[in-house]
C-alpha positions as CSV (number, residue, x, y, z in Angstrom):
1,M,2.0,-16.3,1.7
2,L,-0.6,-14.8,4.2
3,L,-3.0,-17.2,3.1
4,G,-0.9,-20.1,2.8
5,G,0.4,-19.4,6.5
6,R,-3.4,-19.0,8.0
7,L,-3.8,-22.4,6.1
8,L,-1.4,-24.1,7.8
9,T,-2.1,-22.4,11.3
10,G,-5.9,-23.3,11.1
11,L,-4.5,-27.0,10.0
12,A,-2.6,-27.2,13.1
13,C,-5.0,-25.9,15.6
14,G,-7.5,-28.4,14.3
15,V,-5.2,-31.1,14.7
16,A,-4.3,-30.0,18.3
17,S,-8.3,-29.6,19.0
18,L,-8.7,-33.3,18.0
19,V,-5.6,-34.9,19.4
20,A,-5.2,-33.0,22.9
21,P,-8.6,-34.2,24.6
22,V,-8.4,-37.9,23.2
23,Y,-4.6,-38.1,24.1
24,I,-5.5,-36.5,27.8
25,S,-8.4,-38.9,28.1
26,E,-6.0,-41.9,27.5
27,I,-3.5,-41.2,29.9
28,A,-5.2,-39.5,32.8
29,Y,-6.5,-41.5,35.9
30,P,-10.2,-41.9,36.0
31,A,-10.2,-39.7,39.1
32,V,-8.8,-36.7,37.6
33,R,-9.8,-37.3,33.9
34,G,-12.7,-34.7,34.1
35,L,-10.3,-32.2,35.5
36,L,-7.6,-32.6,32.9
37,G,-9.9,-33.0,30.0
38,S,-11.8,-29.5,30.8
39,C,-8.3,-27.9,31.1
40,V,-8.2,-28.0,27.3
41,Q,-10.9,-25.6,26.9
42,L,-9.7,-23.6,30.1
43,M,-6.6,-22.9,28.2
44,V,-8.2,-21.7,25.1
45,V,-10.5,-19.1,26.8
46,V,-7.5,-18.2,29.1
47,G,-5.4,-17.5,25.5
48,I,-8.5,-15.3,24.4
49,L,-8.6,-13.3,27.7
50,L,-4.9,-12.6,27.6
51,A,-5.1,-11.6,24.0
52,Y,-8.0,-9.3,24.8
53,L,-6.0,-8.0,27.9
54,A,-2.9,-7.4,25.6
55,E,-5.1,-5.4,23.1
56,Q,-6.3,-2.9,25.7
57,S,-3.0,-2.5,27.3
58,F,-1.7,-1.8,23.9
59,R,-4.6,0.9,23.4
60,L,-4.2,2.5,26.7
61,A,-0.4,2.7,26.4
62,L,-1.2,4.6,23.2
63,L,-3.7,7.1,24.4
64,R,-1.4,8.1,27.3
65,Q,1.5,8.6,25.1
66,P,0.9,10.9,21.8
67,A,4.5,10.6,20.9
68,I,3.7,7.1,20.1
69,Y,0.1,6.8,18.4
70,K,0.4,10.2,16.3
71,P,3.5,9.0,14.5
72,F,2.0,5.3,14.3
73,I,-1.0,6.7,12.4
74,I,0.6,8.9,10.4
75,G,3.1,6.1,9.2
76,V,0.7,3.7,8.7
77,S,-1.2,6.1,6.4
78,L,1.4,7.1,4.7
79,M,2.2,3.2,3.8
80,A,-1.4,3.1,2.9
81,F,-1.9,5.8,0.6
82,Q,1.4,5.0,-0.9
83,Q,0.0,1.7,-2.5
84,L,-3.5,3.0,-2.9
85,S,-2.0,5.7,-5.3
86,G,-2.1,3.2,-8.1
87,V,1.7,2.5,-8.8
88,N,1.3,-1.1,-9.3
89,A,-1.3,-0.7,-11.8
90,I,0.4,1.9,-13.8
91,M,3.3,-0.5,-13.8
92,F,1.4,-3.2,-14.9
93,Y,0.0,-1.2,-18.1
94,A,3.7,0.1,-18.9
95,E,4.6,-2.3,-21.7
96,T,0.9,-2.6,-23.1
97,I,0.8,1.3,-23.3
98,F,4.2,1.6,-25.2
99,E,2.9,-1.1,-27.4
100,E,-0.3,0.8,-28.4
101,A,2.1,3.8,-29.0
102,K,3.6,1.8,-31.5
103,F,7.1,1.7,-30.1
104,K,9.4,-0.2,-32.3
105,D,10.7,-2.2,-29.3
106,S,7.8,-2.1,-26.7
107,S,10.2,-4.1,-24.3
108,L,12.4,-0.9,-23.7
109,A,9.3,0.0,-21.8
110,S,10.8,-1.1,-18.8
111,V,14.0,0.4,-19.4
112,V,12.4,3.8,-19.9
113,V,10.4,3.5,-16.9
114,G,13.5,2.5,-15.0
115,V,15.5,5.3,-16.2
116,I,12.8,7.9,-15.0
117,Q,12.6,6.0,-11.6
118,V,16.3,6.5,-11.0
119,L,16.5,10.1,-12.2
120,F,13.7,11.5,-10.3
121,T,14.5,9.5,-7.4
122,A,18.0,10.9,-7.3
123,V,16.6,14.4,-7.8
124,A,14.5,14.0,-4.8
125,A,17.2,12.9,-2.7
126,L,19.2,16.0,-3.9
127,I,16.7,18.2,-2.7
128,M,15.1,16.3,0.1
129,D,16.8,18.5,2.7
130,R,16.2,21.6,1.0
131,A,12.7,21.5,-0.2
132,G,11.2,19.4,2.9
133,R,9.3,16.5,3.0
134,R,5.9,18.2,3.1
135,L,6.6,20.3,0.0
136,L,7.8,17.2,-2.0
137,L,4.8,15.0,-0.8
138,V,2.0,17.8,-1.8
139,L,4.0,18.1,-5.3
140,S,4.3,14.5,-5.9
141,G,0.5,13.9,-4.8
142,V,-0.5,16.7,-7.1
143,V,1.4,15.3,-10.1
144,M,-0.2,11.9,-9.6
145,V,-3.8,13.4,-9.3
146,F,-3.4,15.0,-12.8
147,S,-1.5,11.8,-14.1
148,T,-4.1,9.2,-13.0
149,S,-7.1,11.2,-14.0
150,A,-5.4,11.5,-17.6
151,F,-4.6,7.8,-17.4
152,G,-8.6,7.0,-16.7
153,T,-9.5,9.4,-19.4
154,Y,-7.6,7.5,-21.9
155,F,-9.3,4.4,-20.9
156,K,-12.5,6.4,-21.2
157,L,-11.8,7.6,-24.7
158,T,-10.7,4.4,-25.8
159,Q,-12.9,1.7,-24.0
160,G,-10.5,-1.1,-24.8
161,G,-8.5,0.2,-28.1
162,P,-7.5,-2.2,-30.9
163,G,-4.4,-4.4,-30.3
164,N,-4.8,-4.2,-26.5
165,S,-5.6,-7.9,-25.8
166,S,-4.5,-7.5,-22.2
167,H,-7.6,-5.9,-20.9
168,V,-10.0,-5.9,-23.8
169,A,-12.3,-8.0,-21.5
170,L,-12.3,-5.7,-18.9
171,S,-12.8,-2.4,-20.9
172,G,-15.8,-3.7,-22.8
173,P,-16.4,-3.5,-26.8
174,V,-13.6,-2.9,-29.0
175,S,-13.2,0.7,-30.3
176,M,-13.8,1.6,-34.0
177,E,-11.7,4.8,-34.0
178,P,-8.9,5.1,-36.9
179,V,-5.5,3.8,-36.1
180,D,-3.7,7.3,-36.0
181,A,-6.6,8.4,-33.6
182,S,-5.9,5.2,-31.1
183,V,-2.0,6.1,-31.3
184,G,-2.5,9.4,-30.5
185,L,-4.6,8.5,-27.4
186,A,-2.0,5.9,-26.6
187,W,0.6,8.7,-26.4
188,L,-1.6,10.4,-24.0
189,A,-1.5,7.3,-21.7
190,V,2.5,7.4,-22.3
191,G,2.7,10.6,-21.4
192,S,0.6,10.5,-18.1
193,M,2.2,7.2,-17.0
194,C,5.6,8.9,-17.4
195,L,4.5,11.8,-15.5
196,F,3.0,9.8,-12.6
197,I,6.2,7.7,-12.3
198,A,8.2,10.9,-12.0
199,G,5.9,12.3,-9.5
200,F,5.8,9.2,-7.6
201,A,9.7,8.9,-7.5
202,V,10.0,12.5,-6.3
203,G,7.8,12.2,-3.5
204,W,5.4,9.3,-2.5
205,G,7.8,6.7,-3.5
206,P,10.9,7.6,-1.3
207,I,9.4,9.8,1.6
208,P,7.0,7.5,3.4
209,W,10.2,5.2,4.1
210,L,12.3,8.2,5.0
211,L,9.4,9.6,7.6
212,M,8.9,6.2,8.9
213,S,12.5,6.2,10.2
214,E,12.2,9.7,11.5
215,I,8.8,10.2,13.6
216,F,9.1,7.2,15.9
217,P,10.5,7.5,19.3
218,L,13.5,5.0,20.0
219,H,12.1,2.4,22.2
220,V,9.1,1.9,19.8
221,K,10.9,2.2,16.8
222,G,11.7,-1.4,15.9
223,V,7.8,-2.5,16.6
224,A,6.3,0.6,15.1
225,T,8.4,0.3,11.7
226,G,7.7,-3.4,11.4
227,V,3.9,-2.7,11.5
228,C,4.4,0.1,8.8
229,V,6.2,-2.2,6.5
230,L,3.6,-5.0,7.2
231,T,0.8,-2.3,6.1
232,N,2.9,-1.2,3.2
233,W,3.1,-5.0,1.6
234,L,-0.3,-6.0,2.7
235,M,-1.7,-3.0,0.6
236,A,0.5,-4.0,-2.0
237,F,-0.9,-7.4,-2.0
238,L,-4.5,-6.3,-1.6
239,V,-4.4,-3.8,-4.4
240,T,-2.5,-6.1,-7.0
241,K,-4.9,-9.0,-6.2
242,E,-8.1,-6.9,-6.3
243,F,-7.4,-4.5,-9.1
244,S,-8.5,-6.7,-12.0
245,S,-12.0,-7.1,-10.1
246,L,-12.1,-3.5,-9.5
247,M,-11.8,-2.7,-13.0
248,E,-14.5,-5.1,-13.8
249,V,-16.9,-3.3,-11.4
250,L,-15.8,0.4,-12.2
251,R,-14.5,-0.3,-15.7
252,P,-10.7,0.6,-16.2
253,Y,-11.2,4.5,-16.2
254,G,-13.4,4.4,-13.1
255,A,-10.7,2.3,-11.3
256,F,-7.9,4.9,-12.0
257,W,-10.2,7.7,-11.2
258,L,-10.6,6.1,-7.8
259,A,-6.7,6.0,-7.7
260,S,-6.7,9.8,-8.3
261,A,-9.1,10.1,-5.6
262,F,-7.1,8.6,-3.3
263,C,-4.1,10.7,-4.5
264,I,-6.3,13.9,-3.5
265,F,-6.8,12.6,0.0
266,S,-3.0,11.7,0.2
267,V,-2.6,15.6,-0.6
268,L,-5.0,16.5,2.1
269,F,-3.7,14.3,4.6
270,T,-0.2,15.7,4.2
271,L,-1.3,19.3,4.6
272,F,-3.2,18.6,7.6
273,C,-1.5,15.7,9.3
274,V,2.2,15.1,8.2
275,P,4.7,17.4,10.2
276,E,7.9,18.9,8.7
277,T,11.0,17.0,9.8
278,K,13.4,18.9,7.7
279,G,16.5,20.2,9.7
280,K,15.1,18.7,13.1
281,T,16.6,16.3,15.4
282,L,15.1,13.0,16.2
283,E,14.7,14.5,19.8
284,Q,13.0,17.6,18.4
285,I,10.4,15.6,16.5
286,T,9.6,13.3,19.4
287,A,9.0,16.6,21.5
288,H,6.8,17.9,18.7
289,F,4.5,15.0,19.0
290,E,4.6,15.3,22.6
291,G,3.4,19.1,22.5
292,R,6.6,20.2,23.8
């Protein structure tokens, strides 16, 4: 959608750049044709200047108001880390992993994944106001670190195990390991996948959305929330689009170990940058960012 919108915008700008000068030269009196013709470029550079001024005004506004830029940075970072954790890649491989583990009906993978998500998201909702946001984010991140590391180890050991046609080309030569060993390794992937989904559902799934609704002052909540949502979906688009290319460059195990590294950064970011909002009013949260 973004690429399509950019294409249409470029097409419209190209048409306007071609038609406007020609049309002006056709309808203008000779005495003012030069003036009116040059106004096309004048309007272009005026628009660029206004864009620069708007950008600079927005940045000074941010520096003068820590209650805005601090939660803004936190909100955008949380949304980015949520997608960089590798959740979409894990979900992509769910059914394939169940097939390698010799499930009788691998199509049940989506049902199992859905049940785990619902169960642990419900658990998170029940304990959110008792345990706190920071604790759940840290716990969730640590679980995802271990699970993505184990998932990468699975790919390292199998190097494109038998029967997995969906990513043999990305994983290199087919492994000559015995079938039983391959199934055992597939169960390692199943366990790490389920652990990741459970960990994600407890913390990094719901909490970034919750914090986004808590940390912004009322007068910028709409715009700031919109930017955070845009960041989330843009990162989801980029990760989904480029993950296959990343697997070709780093190999599958390297790609998931990179996701594990991002999960480590998310834990550190939570420990050093994310405030606890449990039991605080919205006014108290705003006062925290203002240093009051």
